[in-house]
C-alpha positions as CSV (number, residue, x, y, z in Angstrom):
1,M,-18.6,32.4,5.1
2,T,-19.4,33.3,8.7
3,V,-18.5,30.8,11.3
4,V,-20.6,30.3,14.4
5,I,-18.7,29.0,17.5
6,E,-20.9,27.3,20.0
7,T,-20.5,28.6,23.6
8,G,-19.3,26.2,26.3
9,S,-16.3,24.5,27.7
10,W,-13.8,22.7,25.3
11,Q,-11.0,20.2,25.8
12,L,-8.1,19.9,23.4
13,D,-8.1,16.6,21.6
14,P,-4.3,15.7,21.5
15,A,-4.8,12.9,19.0
16,R,-6.1,15.5,16.4
17,S,-3.8,18.4,17.4
18,T,-0.2,19.2,16.4
19,V,2.3,22.0,17.2
20,A,5.4,22.2,15.1
21,I,8.3,24.6,14.7
22,A,10.6,25.5,11.8
23,H,13.7,27.7,11.8
24,R,16.1,28.5,9.1
25,T,19.7,27.8,10.3
26,M,23.1,27.3,8.8
27,W,23.0,31.0,7.6
28,G,19.6,30.4,6.0
29,L,20.6,27.4,4.0
30,V,18.8,24.7,6.0
31,T,15.4,24.7,7.7
32,V,15.2,22.7,10.9
33,K,11.7,21.3,11.5
34,G,10.3,19.7,14.6
35,A,7.1,18.7,16.2
36,F,6.1,18.4,19.8
37,G,4.7,15.0,20.8
38,S,2.5,16.2,23.7
39,V,0.1,19.1,23.6
40,T,-2.8,19.7,26.0
41,G,-5.4,22.5,26.5
42,Q,-8.8,23.6,27.4
43,G,-10.9,26.7,26.9
44,E,-14.2,28.4,27.1
45,T,-16.2,30.2,24.5
46,R,-18.6,32.8,25.9
47,P,-21.9,34.1,24.7
48,D,-20.3,37.4,23.7
49,G,-18.1,35.5,21.2
50,T,-14.9,35.8,23.2
51,A,-12.7,32.8,24.2
52,H,-10.4,32.2,27.0
53,G,-8.1,29.2,27.7
54,V,-4.7,27.7,27.6
55,V,-2.7,25.4,25.4
56,S,0.4,23.8,26.9
57,V,3.2,21.9,25.1
58,D,5.6,19.5,26.8
59,T,9.0,20.8,25.7
60,A,10.7,17.5,26.3
61,T,8.7,15.9,23.5
62,L,10.2,18.0,20.7
63,D,11.3,15.7,17.9
64,T,13.4,17.0,15.0
65,R,14.4,13.5,13.8
66,N,18.0,14.1,15.1
67,A,18.6,12.8,18.6
68,K,21.8,14.9,19.2
69,R,20.0,18.1,18.0
70,D,16.9,17.3,20.1
71,A,19.1,16.9,23.2
72,H,20.7,20.3,22.6
73,L,17.3,21.9,22.0
74,R,16.0,20.5,25.3
75,G,19.1,21.7,27.1
76,S,19.8,25.1,28.8
77,D,20.8,26.8,25.5
78,F,17.2,26.5,24.3
79,F,14.1,25.2,26.0
80,D,15.8,24.2,29.3
81,T,13.3,21.4,29.8
82,E,14.6,20.4,33.2
83,N,13.6,23.8,34.6
84,H,10.8,24.7,32.2
85,P,9.0,21.5,31.1
86,T,6.2,23.3,29.4
87,L,5.6,26.3,27.2
88,T,2.1,27.8,27.2
89,F,-0.1,30.0,25.2
90,A,-2.8,31.5,27.5
91,V,-5.6,33.1,25.6
92,D,-6.7,36.4,27.1
93,G,-9.5,36.8,24.5
94,A,-10.4,36.0,21.0
95,A,-12.5,38.2,18.8
96,V,-15.7,37.0,17.2
97,P,-14.6,35.3,14.0
98,Q,-14.7,37.5,10.9
99,G,-15.5,35.1,8.1
100,D,-13.5,32.0,8.9
101,T,-10.7,33.7,10.9
102,A,-10.4,34.9,14.4
103,E,-7.8,37.1,16.0
104,I,-6.5,35.5,19.2
105,V,-4.8,37.6,21.8
106,G,-2.8,35.9,24.4
107,R,0.5,35.4,26.3
108,L,3.2,33.0,25.1
109,T,5.4,31.8,27.9
110,V,8.6,30.0,27.1
111,R,11.4,29.3,29.6
112,G,9.4,31.1,32.3
113,V,9.4,34.3,30.2
114,G,6.1,35.6,29.0
115,G,5.2,38.0,26.3
116,P,2.1,39.1,24.3
117,Q,1.3,37.2,21.2
118,T,-1.5,37.8,18.7
119,V,-2.3,35.1,16.3
120,T,-4.8,34.9,13.4
121,A,-6.4,31.5,13.4
122,R,-8.4,30.0,10.6
123,V,-11.5,28.1,11.8
124,T,-11.4,24.7,10.0
125,A,-14.3,23.1,11.8
126,S,-17.2,24.3,13.9
127,S,-20.0,22.2,15.2
128,D,-21.8,21.5,18.4
129,D,-19.1,18.9,19.3
130,A,-15.8,20.2,17.8
131,I,-13.9,23.3,17.0
132,G,-10.9,23.2,14.7
133,L,-8.3,25.9,14.4
134,A,-5.2,26.3,12.1
135,M,-2.6,29.0,12.6
136,E,0.9,29.9,11.7
137,F,2.9,32.7,13.4
138,T,6.5,33.7,14.0
139,V,8.3,34.1,17.3
140,D,11.6,35.8,18.1
141,R,13.4,33.1,20.3
142,E,15.7,35.7,21.8
143,Q,12.7,37.3,23.4
144,F,12.5,34.2,25.6
145,G,16.2,34.0,26.5
146,M,17.2,31.6,23.7
147,V,20.3,33.5,22.5
148,W,22.7,30.6,21.7
149,N,24.0,31.3,18.2
150,Q,27.3,29.6,17.4
151,L,29.1,31.3,14.5
152,G,25.9,33.3,13.8
153,M,24.2,30.2,12.2
154,I,20.8,30.9,13.7
155,R,19.2,34.1,12.5
156,G,15.6,35.3,12.1
157,L,12.3,34.2,13.5
158,T,11.0,30.8,14.3
159,T,7.8,29.8,12.6
160,V,5.2,28.0,14.7
161,T,2.4,26.0,13.0
162,A,-0.5,24.6,15.0
163,T,-3.5,22.6,14.1
164,L,-5.8,22.3,17.2
165,T,-9.0,20.5,17.6
166,F,-11.2,21.0,20.6
167,A,-14.0,18.7,21.6
168,R,-16.9,19.8,23.8
169,A,-16.0,19.1,27.5
170,V,-18.1,16.5,29.1
171,V,-19.9,17.9,32.2
172,R,-20.3,15.3,34.9
173,D,-23.2,15.2,37.3
174,A,-20.8,15.9,40.2
175,D,-19.7,19.1,38.5
176,L,-23.3,20.3,38.4
177,L,-23.7,19.7,42.2
178,A,-20.5,21.6,43.1
179,P,-21.0,24.9,44.9
């Protein structure tokens, strides 16, 4: 199946989008899972099939269903939400979908530290009015300065799972008149 992505400006629909993380801890015996409660974003798809945009996550909204752990993850050992309230994935370009997948090249910034990140996204919806993407990728938290690891309990990579739905951005008449 070949997916056709309509060109134009797109706005992330936060009600239909999720970003979650999972990390094996306790020497690989327990998987800690959490979801961010606030995600925003926008983008543009161009006639040549490329896409550019940004998705931002409010780090203070991480919920692992354990208040003490959430406070620790929001603190300076991990996300340091006081100094770095958002993490972002800025899309530098996305290739034309091959079948129902597209390779997205971007820059992930966490705690003010950015690094390249390539993600393969599966296109779950594509119409004149909406684009749906689903992706799963891994991140080395130490790359972003998250090195806390009491007794060696936290090893390996963090898995990020995102389901993002973008709606066509509404163009207002005032936007058309702007120089």
